[in-house]
LOFI-705217 format. One record per residue (C-alpha): residue in three letters; x, y, z. Coordinates in nm, 4 decimals, always signed. Example, Ala and Ser with C-alpha at 12.3 -4.5 7.8 and 13.67 -1.06 7.14 Angstrom:
REM LOFI-705217
("ALA",(+1.2300,-0.4500,+0.7800))
("SER",(+1.3670,-0.1060,+0.7140))
This chain:
REM LOFI-705217
("MET",(+8.1234,-3.7578,-0.3232))
("GLN",(+8.3721,-3.9891,-0.1486))
("ARG",(+8.0862,-4.1757,+0.0125))
("ILE",(+7.9349,-4.2437,-0.3262))
("ILE",(+8.2689,-4.3758,-0.4654))
("ASN",(+8.3070,-4.5988,-0.1593))
("PHE",(+7.9507,-4.7297,-0.1990))
("VAL",(+8.0176,-4.8198,-0.5671))
("LEU",(+8.3489,-4.9899,-0.4778))
("ARG",(+8.1843,-5.1902,-0.2001))
("ASN",(+7.9108,-5.3067,-0.4320))
("ARG",(+8.1081,-5.3300,-0.7545))
("ASN",(+8.0347,-5.7035,-0.7951))
("ALA",(+7.6621,-5.6484,-0.7717))
("PHE",(+7.6770,-5.3672,-1.0185))
("LEU",(+7.8859,-5.5737,-1.2592))
("TYR",(+7.6450,-5.8604,-1.2240))
("GLY",(+7.3491,-5.6331,-1.3031))
("PHE",(+7.5214,-5.4783,-1.5989))
("LEU",(+7.6092,-5.8192,-1.7480))
("LEU",(+7.2487,-5.9443,-1.6818))
("LEU",(+7.1134,-5.6477,-1.8629))
("ILE",(+7.3366,-5.6989,-2.1635))
("SER",(+7.2408,-6.0708,-2.1786))
("LEU",(+6.8734,-5.9915,-2.1603))
("VAL",(+6.9018,-5.7366,-2.4482))
("ILE",(+7.0956,-5.9868,-2.6649))
("THR",(+6.8487,-6.2642,-2.5877))
("ILE",(+6.5434,-6.0436,-2.6679))
("ARG",(+6.7024,-5.9123,-2.9925))
("SER",(+6.7979,-6.2561,-3.1209))
("HIS",(+6.4869,-6.4547,-3.0410))
("SER",(+6.1457,-6.3574,-3.1784))
("TYR",(+5.9632,-6.5475,-2.8996))
("HIS",(+6.1397,-6.3544,-2.6276))
("GLN",(+6.0951,-6.0333,-2.8221))
("SER",(+5.7178,-6.0749,-2.8423))
("LYS",(+5.6981,-6.1650,-2.4695))
("PHE",(+5.8973,-5.8520,-2.3876))
("PHE",(+5.6843,-5.6223,-2.5899))
("ASN",(+5.3590,-5.7735,-2.4600))
("SER",(+5.4919,-5.7393,-2.1027))
("SER",(+5.5968,-5.3760,-2.1652))
("LYS",(+5.2504,-5.2924,-2.3116))
("TRP",(+5.0849,-5.4442,-2.0082))
("LEU",(+5.3105,-5.2463,-1.7712))
("THR",(+5.2676,-4.9175,-1.9570))
("GLY",(+4.8915,-4.9774,-1.9841))
("ASN",(+4.8609,-5.0269,-1.6118))
("VAL",(+5.0789,-4.7222,-1.5435))
("TYR",(+4.8650,-4.5010,-1.7703))
("GLY",(+4.5484,-4.6472,-1.6206))
("SER",(+4.6587,-4.5699,-1.2700))
("ALA",(+4.7626,-4.2214,-1.3764))
("ALA",(+4.4139,-4.1689,-1.5301))
("ASP",(+4.2418,-4.2925,-1.2103))
("ILE",(+4.4429,-4.0523,-1.0020))
("SER",(+4.3707,-3.7636,-1.2366))
("SER",(+3.9983,-3.8536,-1.2318))
("TYR",(+3.9966,-3.8658,-0.8542))
("PHE",(+4.1412,-3.5118,-0.8192))
("GLY",(+3.8922,-3.3932,-1.0845))
("LEU",(+3.5880,-3.5219,-0.8912))
("ARG",(+3.5237,-3.1977,-0.7087))
("GLU",(+3.5205,-2.9951,-1.0369))
("GLU",(+3.2936,-3.2509,-1.2030))
("ASN",(+3.0644,-3.2535,-0.9019))
("ASN",(+3.0349,-2.8742,-0.9066))
("ARG",(+2.9566,-2.8816,-1.2765))
("LEU",(+2.6760,-3.1412,-1.2197))
("VAL",(+2.5323,-2.9292,-0.9315))
("ARG",(+2.5189,-2.6236,-1.1585))
("GLU",(+2.3495,-2.8259,-1.4251))
("ASN",(+2.0948,-2.9650,-1.1841))
("GLU",(+2.0343,-2.6084,-1.0638))
("GLN",(+1.9258,-2.5049,-1.4133))
("LEU",(+1.7181,-2.8178,-1.4768))
("ARG",(+1.5334,-2.7762,-1.1479))
("LYS",(+1.4526,-2.4179,-1.2301))
("MET",(+1.3149,-2.5269,-1.5682))
("LEU",(+1.1068,-2.8002,-1.4003))
("PHE",(+0.9612,-2.5760,-1.1321))
("ASN",(+0.8663,-2.3145,-1.3977))
("MET",(+0.7167,-2.5572,-1.6459))
("LYS",(+0.3760,-2.4716,-1.7963))
("VAL",(+0.0861,-2.6935,-1.6842))
("ASP",(+0.0304,-2.9703,-1.9376))
("SER",(+0.3273,-2.8548,-2.1468))
("VAL",(+0.6840,-2.9640,-2.1929))
("GLN",(+0.7971,-2.6091,-2.2776))
("PRO",(+0.9416,-2.3946,-1.9935))
("LEU",(+0.7932,-2.0541,-1.9275))
("ASP",(+0.9566,-1.7443,-2.0711))
("SER",(+1.2318,-1.6202,-1.8399))
("THR",(+1.0378,-1.2939,-1.7727))
("LEU",(+0.7450,-1.5007,-1.6340))
("THR",(+0.9312,-1.7552,-1.4240))
("ALA",(+0.7884,-1.7901,-1.0754))
("TYR",(+1.0827,-1.9769,-0.9177))
("GLU",(+1.4514,-1.9174,-0.8970))
("VAL",(+1.6927,-2.1970,-0.7967))
("LEU",(+2.0338,-2.1542,-0.6316))
("SER",(+2.2760,-2.4252,-0.5373))
("ALA",(+2.4670,-2.4285,-0.2074))
("ARG",(+2.6742,-2.6626,+0.0087))
("LEU",(+2.6394,-2.7610,+0.3788))
("ILE",(+2.9096,-2.6660,+0.6160))
("LYS",(+2.7261,-2.7696,+0.9371))
("ASN",(+2.4363,-3.0046,+0.9971))
("SER",(+2.2588,-3.1040,+1.3266))
("PHE",(+2.0045,-3.3806,+1.3471))
("THR",(+2.0089,-3.4989,+1.7145))
("SER",(+1.8575,-3.2076,+1.9041))
("PRO",(+1.4844,-3.1067,+1.9254))
("ARG",(+1.5531,-2.7931,+1.7228))
("ASN",(+1.7973,-2.8760,+1.4451))
("TYR",(+1.9549,-2.6143,+1.2181))
("ILE",(+2.1780,-2.6329,+0.9090))
("THR",(+2.4422,-2.3824,+0.7900))
("ILE",(+2.5041,-2.3393,+0.4208))
("ASP",(+2.7987,-2.1622,+0.2434))
("LYS",(+2.5979,-1.8890,+0.0650))
("GLY",(+2.4219,-1.5800,+0.1907))
("GLU",(+2.2841,-1.2474,+0.0969))
("ASN",(+2.5713,-1.1613,-0.1373))
("GLN",(+2.4940,-1.4749,-0.3428))
("GLY",(+2.1166,-1.4145,-0.3561))
("VAL",(+1.9977,-1.6120,-0.0459))
("LYS",(+1.6874,-1.4699,+0.1336))
("GLN",(+1.4864,-1.5534,+0.4351))
("ASP",(+1.2093,-1.8087,+0.3852))
("MET",(+1.3573,-1.9676,+0.0790))
("GLY",(+1.2830,-2.3337,+0.0510))
("VAL",(+1.5743,-2.5804,+0.0734))
("ILE",(+1.5774,-2.9237,-0.0917))
("THR",(+1.8190,-3.1958,-0.2092))
("THR",(+1.8058,-3.4267,-0.5056))
("LYS",(+1.5899,-3.6562,-0.2932))
("GLY",(+1.3431,-3.4219,-0.1279))
("ILE",(+1.2820,-3.1291,+0.0993))
("LEU",(+1.5280,-3.0297,+0.3702))
("GLY",(+1.3988,-2.7144,+0.5399))
("ILE",(+1.3467,-2.3355,+0.5161))
("VAL",(+1.6027,-2.0556,+0.5352))
("GLU",(+1.5664,-1.8724,+0.8656))
("ASN",(+1.8576,-1.6299,+0.9015))
("VAL",(+2.0967,-1.4820,+0.6425))
("SER",(+2.4317,-1.3053,+0.6704))
("SER",(+2.6481,-1.1710,+0.3913))
("ASN",(+2.8053,-1.5051,+0.2939))
("PHE",(+2.6217,-1.7730,+0.5025))
("ALA",(+2.2710,-1.8721,+0.5979))
("THR",(+2.1086,-2.0947,+0.8590))
("VAL",(+1.8260,-2.3321,+0.7663))
("GLN",(+1.5541,-2.4490,+0.9972))
("SER",(+1.5741,-2.8205,+0.9360))
("LEU",(+1.2750,-3.0376,+0.8693))
("LEU",(+1.3933,-3.2114,+1.1932))
("ASN",(+1.2818,-2.9179,+1.4065))
("THR",(+0.9910,-2.9260,+1.6454))
("LYS",(+0.8968,-2.5738,+1.5239))
("SER",(+0.8824,-2.6908,+1.1601))
("ASN",(+0.5428,-2.7100,+0.9962))
("ILE",(+0.5323,-2.7706,+0.6178))
("ASN",(+0.2278,-2.8192,+0.3996))
("ALA",(+0.2216,-3.1814,+0.2556))
("LYS",(-0.0127,-3.4105,+0.0860))
("ILE",(-0.0537,-3.7727,-0.0296))
("LYS",(+0.0651,-3.7955,-0.3876))
("HIS",(-0.1947,-3.8139,-0.6642))
("SER",(-0.4633,-3.6780,-0.4227))
("ASP",(-0.5903,-3.3422,-0.2986))
("TYR",(-0.5792,-3.4428,+0.0619))
("PHE",(-0.3218,-3.2371,+0.2518))
("GLY",(-0.2054,-3.1832,+0.6037))
("SER",(+0.0917,-3.0506,+0.8012))
("LEU",(+0.4245,-3.2202,+0.8144))
("VAL",(+0.5822,-3.1846,+1.1646))
("TRP",(+0.8528,-3.3560,+1.3609))
("GLU",(+0.8024,-3.4942,+1.7083))
("GLY",(+1.1721,-3.4920,+1.7956))
("GLU",(+1.2353,-3.8578,+1.8220))
("ASP",(+1.3737,-4.0448,+1.5073))
("TYR",(+1.5672,-3.8378,+1.2533))
("THR",(+1.4583,-4.0653,+0.9744))
("ILE",(+1.0780,-4.0262,+1.0500))
("ALA",(+0.8560,-3.7207,+1.0351))
("GLN",(+0.4834,-3.6977,+1.1143))
("LEU",(+0.1918,-3.5961,+0.8815))
("VAL",(-0.1082,-3.4798,+1.0746))
("ASP",(-0.4585,-3.3475,+0.9963))
("ILE",(-0.5439,-3.5996,+0.7322))
("PRO",(-0.9133,-3.6928,+0.7649))
("ARG",(-1.0058,-4.0511,+0.8540))
("LEU",(-1.2082,-4.0924,+0.5358))
("VAL",(-0.8904,-4.0754,+0.3241))
("PRO",(-0.7786,-4.4215,+0.2027))
("LEU",(-0.4224,-4.4823,+0.3079))
("VAL",(-0.1713,-4.7495,+0.2150))
("VAL",(+0.1707,-4.8132,+0.3705))
("GLY",(+0.4237,-4.7136,+0.1112))
("ASP",(+0.2191,-4.4224,-0.0356))
("THR",(+0.4403,-4.1296,-0.1353))
("ILE",(+0.4116,-3.7960,+0.0551))
("VAL",(+0.4946,-3.4704,-0.1391))
("THR",(+0.4746,-3.0972,-0.0782))
("GLY",(+0.1134,-2.9708,-0.1032))
("GLY",(+0.1757,-2.6488,-0.2822))
("MET",(-0.0552,-2.4566,-0.0374))
("SER",(+0.2359,-2.2358,+0.0816))
("SER",(+0.4322,-1.9749,-0.0990))
("ILE",(+0.7608,-2.1514,-0.0218))
("PHE",(+0.7804,-2.4908,-0.1883))
("PRO",(+0.6410,-2.5825,-0.5336))
("GLU",(+0.3891,-2.8677,-0.5357))
("ASN",(+0.4919,-3.2283,-0.5554))
("ILE",(+0.8455,-3.2121,-0.4207))
("PRO",(+0.9195,-3.5554,-0.2638))
("ILE",(+0.9234,-3.5954,+0.1089))
("GLY",(+0.8928,-3.9639,+0.1903))
("THR",(+0.6660,-4.2710,+0.2181))
("ILE",(+0.4029,-4.3759,+0.4703))
("LYS",(+0.5595,-4.6201,+0.7164))
("LYS",(+0.2646,-4.6566,+0.9479))
("TYR",(-0.0541,-4.4754,+1.0559))
("ASP",(-0.3239,-4.4754,+1.3148))
("LEU",(-0.6178,-4.2557,+1.4279))
("ASN",(-0.5671,-3.9744,+1.6801))
("THR",(-0.7311,-3.9753,+2.0186))
("ALA",(-1.0490,-3.8050,+1.8795))
("GLY",(-1.0733,-4.0632,+1.6048))
("SER",(-1.1218,-3.7904,+1.3332))
("PHE",(-0.7749,-3.7592,+1.1814))
("TYR",(-0.4742,-3.9807,+1.1141))
("ASN",(-0.1312,-3.9639,+1.2741))
("ILE",(+0.0963,-4.0774,+0.9946))
("ASP",(+0.4642,-4.1701,+1.0247))
("VAL",(+0.6522,-4.0657,+0.7124))
("GLU",(+0.9890,-4.2289,+0.6387))
("LEU",(+1.1970,-3.9501,+0.4751))
("PHE",(+1.3677,-3.9932,+0.1482))
("ASN",(+1.6595,-3.7781,+0.2601))
("ASP",(+1.9251,-3.9339,+0.4794))
("MET",(+1.9318,-3.6279,+0.7121))
("ALA",(+2.2690,-3.7336,+0.8601))
("ASN",(+2.4487,-3.7393,+0.5257))
("ILE",(+2.3837,-3.4300,+0.3150))
("LYS",(+2.6273,-3.2200,+0.1147))
("ASN",(+2.4736,-3.0286,-0.1735))
("VAL",(+2.1431,-2.8497,-0.1586))
("TYR",(+1.9235,-2.6295,-0.3728))
("LEU",(+1.7456,-2.3180,-0.2581))
("ILE",(+1.4089,-2.2227,-0.4082))
("GLU",(+1.2759,-1.8693,-0.4232))
("ASN",(+0.9153,-1.8043,-0.5143))
("LYS",(+0.9332,-1.4627,-0.6824))
("ASN",(+0.5638,-1.4131,-0.6286))
("LYS",(+0.5778,-1.4791,-0.2559))
("GLU",(+0.5663,-1.1153,-0.1369))
("GLU",(+0.2787,-1.0277,-0.3673))
("ILE",(+0.0845,-1.3360,-0.2419))
("LYS",(+0.1596,-1.2520,+0.1259))
("ALA",(+0.0566,-0.8814,+0.0806))
("LEU",(-0.2696,-0.9851,-0.0906))
("GLU",(-0.3517,-1.2355,+0.1892))
("ALA",(-0.2731,-0.9820,+0.4601))
("ARG",(-0.4904,-0.7181,+0.2919))
("THR",(-0.7738,-0.9744,+0.2610))
("LEU",(-0.7519,-1.0615,+0.6301))
("ASN",(-0.7620,-0.6946,+0.7314))
("GLU",(-1.0637,-0.6079,+0.5279))
């Protein structure tokens, strides 16, 4: 307490000056309309900026919640899209839907090794199953390989073991999308016959010939192409839509008819 008293005594002239300045400012503002208007305009500008800054800070800390809300909304919209009737804008009845969609978040991502894997923050307890397709808002990402109670690993598209059915958009020509292990922005589409007309920039999408991905999910665009050594098929470099080094939120797709399809195909092969 004594230190505070000593501080005030040492700076009494400064405090007195400040007090008298404040009184003079109040008297000036109250007695002159010009000064009064300037004061109120300045105070409004100051309070407006303070409130604006406070709103910006509040919005910043609310971004995670808003982002989660948008992810959940996209989850529902994608489920409706994948289950839409052919030539119809009405979604299928919920009892007849072929695809379920689940959102998740990456907690680990590799893209520099020959066999890259991704870890997500949802597992068996949240409905994740082996062989579910994994996509982002831009395109396909990979396929679920292993599942624990609360986590799962995804075989990335950037994996030399990966092999995904893909086709040239607006055509029925399909092949296999693989990765040669070189550039993480480029995958390769093989087994496209040489009679197919190709143009650099054509869009590549999922072919729908597997029981994992729905048809027409974006993959990338043709960057360049040439014929293989036999001269019968094209080797096509596909520039991926996804930035494989910068991914956060993903969506998992479950084909509810997959087991039935696989069982039927196995029975047919064994006959």
